C-alpha angles and dihedrals in degrees: 000000000000091000090055093052089046092053096043092051091046088052095050093048089049092047092052092047090050091051090051093051097038100242094110093113091052099050128072135201095279093045090051092052093047094046091044093051099041093039090053090052087050094049094049091046091049101039099072091047089057092048094250112147118214098215113153137014093273091054092049092056093042088055092047091049091047093051089051093050090050093049089050088052094051088048090051091052088051090051096244091124124029 
C-alpha cells in the first residue's frame, strides 16, 4: 500500500509542477510520476545546500514541487519538453 501512496503523491507533485511550467499537455501519467519522484529527490538534496529548512508538511510539499519544477526546466533546456 505504501508504494501506491508513493506513486500517487509523486504523480500529483509532477502534475502540479507541469502545470506551473506549462508542459502539462506534453506530459503523461508516467512522466508526471517520474518527474515528481526524481524532482522531489532533487529538491530535498538541494534545499539544505541553499539553507532552506524543511520544517512542516507544507514546506515539504513546496520543496518537492520546487525540485520538480527545476527538473522540468532542466529537461526543457535539454529539449526533452518544448
